[in-house]
C-alpha positions in Angstrom: 48.7 30.8 47.2 46.7 30.5 50.4 43.1 31.7 50.4 42.1 34.5 52.8 38.5 34.6 54.1 36.9 38.0 54.7 34.4 38.3 57.5 32.6 41.7 57.5 31.4 43.1 60.8 29.5 46.2 59.5 26.0 45.0 60.5 27.1 43.7 63.9 29.1 47.0 64.5 26.1 49.1 63.5 23.8 47.2 65.9 26.3 47.8 68.8 27.2 51.4 68.0 24.7 54.2 67.9 27.2 56.5 66.1 26.9 54.2 63.1 23.3 53.0 63.4 21.4 51.7 60.3 17.8 51.0 59.8 16.5 47.4 59.3 16.2 48.0 55.6 19.7 49.4 55.3 21.1 46.4 57.1 19.3 44.1 54.7 20.6 46.0 51.7 24.2 46.0 53.0 24.0 42.2 53.5 22.8 41.6 50.0 25.6 43.8 48.5 28.2 42.1 50.7 27.0 38.7 49.3 27.1 40.1 45.8 30.8 41.0 46.1 31.5 37.5 47.5 32.3 38.4 51.1 32.8 35.0 52.8 31.2 35.8 56.2 28.6 38.4 57.1 28.6 39.0 60.9 25.3 39.6 62.7 24.6 41.0 66.2 23.2 38.9 69.0 19.7 37.6 68.4 18.4 38.6 71.9 16.4 41.6 70.6 13.3 40.9 68.5 14.4 43.2 65.7 17.8 41.6 65.5 16.4 38.1 65.6 14.0 39.0 62.8 16.9 40.5 60.8 19.1 37.4 61.2 16.2 35.1 60.3 15.3 37.2 57.2 18.9 37.2 56.0 19.3 33.5 56.8 16.6 32.6 54.4 17.8 35.0 51.7 21.7 34.8 51.8 22.9 31.6 50.1 26.6 32.1 49.3 28.0 33.9 52.4 28.1 32.5 55.9 25.6 34.1 58.3 27.4 34.4 61.7 25.1 35.1 64.6 26.8 36.4 67.8 26.2 35.1 71.4 27.9 35.4 74.7 29.0 32.2 76.6 25.4 31.8 77.8 23.0 29.0 77.0 20.0 31.3 76.3 22.0 33.5 74.0 23.4 30.5 72.2 19.9 29.1 71.8 18.7 32.4 70.3 21.6 32.5 67.9 21.0 28.9 66.8 17.3 29.6 66.3 18.0 32.7 64.2 20.2 30.9 61.7 18.3 27.6 61.5 17.2 28.3 57.9 20.6 29.5 56.8 22.4 27.5 54.1 25.7 28.4 55.7 25.2 29.3 59.4 27.7 30.0 62.2 27.4 30.7 65.9 30.0 33.3 67.0 30.6 33.2 70.7 32.2 36.4 72.2 34.4 35.7 75.1 36.6 38.4 76.9 40.1 36.9 77.6 41.8 39.8 79.4 41.5 39.9 83.2 39.8 43.3 83.3 37.2 42.3 80.7 36.5 38.9 82.2 35.8 40.6 85.5 33.7 43.5 84.0 31.7 41.6 81.4 31.5 38.0 82.7 31.8 38.8 86.4 34.2 35.9 86.6 37.8 35.0 87.3 40.0 33.3 84.7 39.7 29.9 86.4 35.9 30.1 86.3 36.0 31.1 82.6 38.2 28.1 81.8 35.6 25.9 83.5 32.4 27.4 82.1 33.1 28.5 78.5 34.4 25.3 77.0 31.1 23.6 78.1 29.2 26.4 76.3 31.2 25.7 73.2 30.3 22.0 73.4 26.7 23.0 73.8 26.8 25.3 70.8 28.4 22.5 68.8 25.3 20.4 69.3 23.2 23.1 67.6 25.5 24.2 64.8 28.5 22.6 63.2 30.4 25.8 62.6 31.3 27.6 65.9 33.6 30.5 66.1 35.2 31.7 69.4 36.0 35.4 69.3 38.6 36.2 72.0 37.8 39.8 73.0 40.6 42.1 74.2 43.3 39.6 73.2 46.0 42.3 73.0 45.6 43.1 76.7 45.5 39.5 77.9 48.1 37.0 79.2 49.2 34.9 76.3 49.7 31.9 78.5 46.1 32.0 79.6 44.8 32.6 76.1 46.8 29.5 74.9 45.2 27.3 77.6 41.8 28.8 76.9 42.0 28.3 73.1 43.2 24.7 73.5 40.2 23.9 75.7 37.6 25.4 73.3 39.2 23.6 70.3 38.9 20.3 72.2 35.2 21.1 72.5 34.6 21.6 68.8 35.4 25.3 67.9 36.1 25.6 64.2 37.3 29.2 64.1 39.4 31.1 66.7 39.4 34.9 66.4 42.0 37.0 68.2 40.8 40.6 68.7 43.0 43.6 69.2 40.0 45.3 70.7 42.0 48.1 72.5 44.0 48.9 69.3 47.4 48.5 71.0 49.2 45.9 68.9 52.0 46.8 66.6 52.6 44.5 63.5 55.5 42.7 65.1 53.5 42.0 68.2 50.6 40.7 66.2 52.9 38.3 64.3 54.6 37.1 67.5 51.3 36.4 69.2 50.0 34.3 66.3 53.2 32.4 66.1 53.1 31.8 69.9 49.6 30.3 69.6 50.6 28.1 66.7 53.6 26.8 68.7 51.8 26.3 72.0 48.3 25.2 71.2 47.8 21.7 70.1 45.1 21.3 67.5 45.2 24.9 66.4 46.4 23.6 63.0 42.9 22.1 62.5 40.9 25.3 62.9 40.8 28.7 61.0 42.8 31.4 62.7 41.1 34.7 62.5 42.1 38.3 63.5 40.1 41.4 64.3 42.7 44.2 64.1 41.5 47.6 65.4 42.2 50.5 63.0 42.1 53.1 65.8 45.7 54.2 65.1 45.6 53.3 61.4 47.4 50.0 61.9 44.5 47.7 61.0 45.8 46.7 57.6 49.4 46.4 58.8 48.4 44.2 61.7 46.1 42.0 59.5 48.9 41.4 57.0 51.3 40.6 59.8 48.8 38.0 61.1 48.3 36.5 57.7 52.1 36.1 57.3 52.1 34.3 60.7 49.3 31.9 59.7 45.9 33.7 60.0 43.4 32.7 57.3 40.4 35.0 58.2 40.4 38.8 58.5 37.6 40.9 59.9 36.7 44.1 58.0 34.0 46.8 58.2 32.4 49.6 56.3 32.0 51.8 59.4 34.0 52.8 62.4 37.5 51.8 63.4 36.9 48.4 65.0 38.6 46.7 62.0 40.2 47.7 58.6 37.9 49.2 56.0 37.0 46.5 53.6 37.8 48.6 50.5 41.3 49.4 51.8 42.0 45.7 52.7 40.7 44.2 49.5 42.7 46.7 47.4 45.8 46.0 49.5 45.6 42.2 49.0 44.8 42.7 45.3 48.0 44.7 44.9 50.3 42.8 47.2 48.7 39.4 47.7 51.1 37.7 45.3 54.1 39.1 47.3 52.8 37.5 50.5 51.4 34.4 48.7 47.7 35.0 49.5 44.6 35.6 47.5 40.9 36.5 48.0 38.0 35.3 45.9 36.5 38.8 45.3 36.0 40.1 41.7 37.8 43.4 41.8 35.8 45.3 39.2 32.4 44.3 40.7 33.7 45.0 44.2 34.8 48.6 43.4 31.5 49.2 41.6 29.4 48.0 44.5 31.6 49.8 47.0 31.0 53.1 45.2 27.3 52.5 45.4 27.5 51.8 49.2 29.8 54.3 50.7 31.5 57.7 50.6 34.4 58.9 52.8 33.4 61.9 54.9 36.1 64.2 56.2 39.4 63.4 57.8 38.1 60.8 60.2 37.3 58.4 57.3 33.9 57.8 58.7 31.8 55.9 56.1 28.1 56.5 55.6 25.8 54.2 53.8 24.4 56.2 50.8 22.2 53.8 49.0 19.4 55.9 50.3 19.8 58.0 47.2 19.3 54.9 45.1 16.3 53.9 47.1 14.9 57.4 46.8 15.2 57.2 43.0 13.6 53.7 43.0 10.7 54.9 45.1 10.0 58.2 43.2 6.4 58.4 42.2 5.7 56.9 38.8 3.6 58.9 36.4 2.7 56.8 33.4 -0.2 57.3 31.0 -1.7 55.3 28.2 1.0 56.4 25.8 3.7 54.4 27.6 4.9 51.4 25.5 5.7 48.0 26.9 9.4 48.7 27.3 8.6 51.7 29.5 6.2 49.7 31.6 8.7 46.8 32.1 11.4 49.4 33.1 8.9 50.7 35.7 8.3 47.2 37.0 12.0 46.5 37.4 12.4 49.9 39.1 9.9 48.7 41.7 12.1 45.6 42.4 10.3 42.9 40.4 11.9 40.4 38.0 9.1 39.0 36.0 8.9 36.5 33.2 8.1 37.6 29.6 4.7 36.1 30.0 4.0 38.0 33.2 5.4 41.3 31.8 2.9 40.9 29.0 0.0 40.3 31.4 1.1 43.4 33.5 1.2 45.5 30.3 -2.2 44.4 29.2 -3.7 45.3 32.6 -1.8 48.6 32.5 -3.3 49.5 29.2 -6.8 48.8 30.6 -6.4 50.8 33.7 -4.4 53.7 32.1 -7.3 54.4 29.8 -9.1 55.8 32.8 -6.3 57.4 34.9 -2.6 58.0 35.1 -0.6 55.2 36.8 1.4 56.0 39.9 3.5 53.7 42.1 0.5 52.4 44.1 -1.5 51.7 41.0 1.4 49.9 39.4 2.0 47.8 42.6 -1.7 46.8 42.5 -1.5 45.9 38.8 1.5 43.7 39.4 -0.1 42.0 42.3 -3.3 41.4 40.3 -1.9 40.4 37.0 1.5 38.8 37.5 2.1 35.1 38.4 -1.5 34.2 39.1 -1.4 30.6 40.3 -3.6 27.9 41.8 -4.0 28.5 45.5 -2.0 26.0 47.5 -3.3 27.6 50.8 -6.8 29.0 51.2 -8.1 31.0 54.1 -10.9 29.3 56.0 -11.3 31.5 59.0 -9.5 33.5 61.6 -10.0 34.8 65.2 -8.2 37.8 66.5 -7.9 38.7 70.2 -6.6 42.2 70.8 -6.8 45.1 73.2 -4.8 47.7 75.0 -4.0 45.5 78.0 -3.3 42.1 76.3 -0.9 40.8 73.8 -2.6 40.3 70.5 -3.1 36.7 69.4 -4.4 35.2 66.1 -5.9 31.8 65.5 -5.9 31.1 61.7 -7.3 28.1 59.8 -6.1 27.4 56.3 -7.0 24.7 53.8 -4.4 22.8 51.8 -5.4 19.9 49.6 -8.6 19.4 51.5 -7.0 19.4 54.9 -7.6 22.0 57.6 -4.4 23.4 59.1 -4.5 25.6 62.2 -1.9 28.1 63.5 -1.9 30.1 66.8 0.5 32.9 67.5 1.0 36.1 69.3 2.6 39.3 67.9 3.2 43.0 68.4 -0.1 43.7 66.8 -3.1 41.8 65.4 -1.8 41.7 61.8 1.7 40.7 62.9 0.1 37.9 65.0 -1.9 36.7 62.0 1.2 36.7 59.7 3.1 34.7 62.3 0.2 32.2 62.6 0.3 31.7 58.8 4.0 31.2 59.0 3.5 28.6 61.6 1.2 26.7 59.3 3.3 27.1 56.2 6.5 26.2 58.2 8.6 28.9 56.6 9.6 32.5 57.3 9.6 34.9 54.4 11.2 38.4 54.4 8.4 41.0 54.5 9.7 43.6 52.1 6.6 45.9 52.2 3.1 46.1 53.5 0.5 48.6 52.6 -3.2 49.1 53.5 -5.5 51.6 51.8 -9.3 52.2 51.6 -11.0 51.4 48.3 -14.4 52.8 49.2 -15.6 55.3 51.8 -17.8 55.1 54.8 -18.1 52.8 57.9 -18.4 49.8 55.6 -15.3 50.7 53.6 -13.6 48.0 51.6 -9.9 47.8 52.4 -7.1 46.8 50.0 -3.9 45.2 51.3 -0.7 44.8 49.4 2.1 42.5 50.7 5.5 42.1 49.1 7.6 39.1 50.2 11.1 38.2 49.2 12.2 34.6 48.7 15.7 33.7 47.4 16.2 37.3 46.6 13.1 37.5 44.3 10.1 39.7 45.0 6.6 38.4 45.1 3.5 40.6 45.7 0.1 39.6 46.9 -3.2 41.6 46.9 -6.2 41.1 49.2 -9.6 42.9 49.5 -12.0 42.7 52.4 -14.2 44.9 54.6 -11.9 43.8 57.4 -8.4 45.1 57.1 -7.0 42.0 59.0 -8.8 39.7 56.5 -7.5 41.8 53.6 -4.0 41.5 55.0 -4.1 37.8 55.5 -5.5 37.2 52.0 -2.7 39.4 50.5 -0.1 37.5 52.5 -1.5 34.2 51.4 -1.6 35.4 47.8 2.1 36.2 47.8 2.9 32.9 49.6 0.9 30.9 47.0 3.0 32.4 44.3 6.3 31.5 46.0 5.1 27.9 46.7 3.9 27.5 43.1 7.2 28.7 41.6 9.2 26.4 44.0 7.1 23.5 42.8 7.8 24.3 39.2 11.5 24.5 39.8 11.5 21.1 41.4 9.8 19.4 38.5 12.1 17.2 36.3 12.8 18.5 32.9 
């Protein structure tokens, strides 16, 4: 039985198509669930926009089992951005998008076929110096000259490409045409036996699955899928097809069927005749974020349930500390979501501070880009970081990241006033995610930026401490 890899393009498709747009948080959630059902490759958009770069960096530090594939055109700057975005990924891939039909080469690259053959292989060689795993996605393959594609593919394989993806972008292939094309490539491209052959089969005329199976039978080992749109077969349909007929065509996928179906039901629902799929975990998020309303009569099991509902996975010892603090606070008032978040940040996983805030200087205004100069102390040594950002707090967080040398996913950030008046004391709550686990930090100061930095450091110190504990020999 040959193993078939699934590369899901949902997040990349969403970023390129406003009709299926998703928020930053939704994309994060989709990626986590795709990894949970053991999808082999999670495709990302290009990292040229700040939000997309942040998304890819966040997922690169969080996703451990799936490959994170960042897109780029055959352009050095875009390749650099893709490589930078996946540098913390356990399994990273640069996916270079290259049109191979004459009309698309002219329209997108403003180049003739000869110029493409001269330039693109060198870009593949450059990408190879930055990332071992390089995919070349041949856009609009079904409207291209197969002789040109064969020459092109041979040249990029020679420069180090590890995956070659053939795209029926226009949705014009029939199954027999798909099969004949893959067979032609295998017969006419030397070295293709050493790379993974992939296909992206448009489902515009409902032939995505049929074309994918035809490609598999001809020798393809990776198939692109999606949750939204018609750029590829729906992942649910394809997985169920291979689960039922995989033995007949001698292929298999490493996806647990029961877990897959359960997760898919949580993620999607089919709307109307057009089979458009919408992400519906918003309902689950809404339930998770509903206001808590606990009083002093709540027992420890109810409090632990509330803690888990907020996304925390605490040890028995920390659960006991949270419950003790809950009992103290609940004697005076009912406990809502904000109060419970503060209790967790205050009571759970209190650790020695690896990093301590010494001082900070913020330069900000309506005509300048905010910058932050932060000094931290670690083991008696002063460490300095300087960064700019979209706002003073963002700049301060980036300066801290520069010192720590690691980017953590910012799951939530809240600021609220504790006292009233011009000298009000502000309380900041920061929630960071590391290796899929949530850590909260709390900071109080008369300066909201100071409170924010202290909360950020409080969460980072918890992460660093736990990582040290895990590295200790038994």
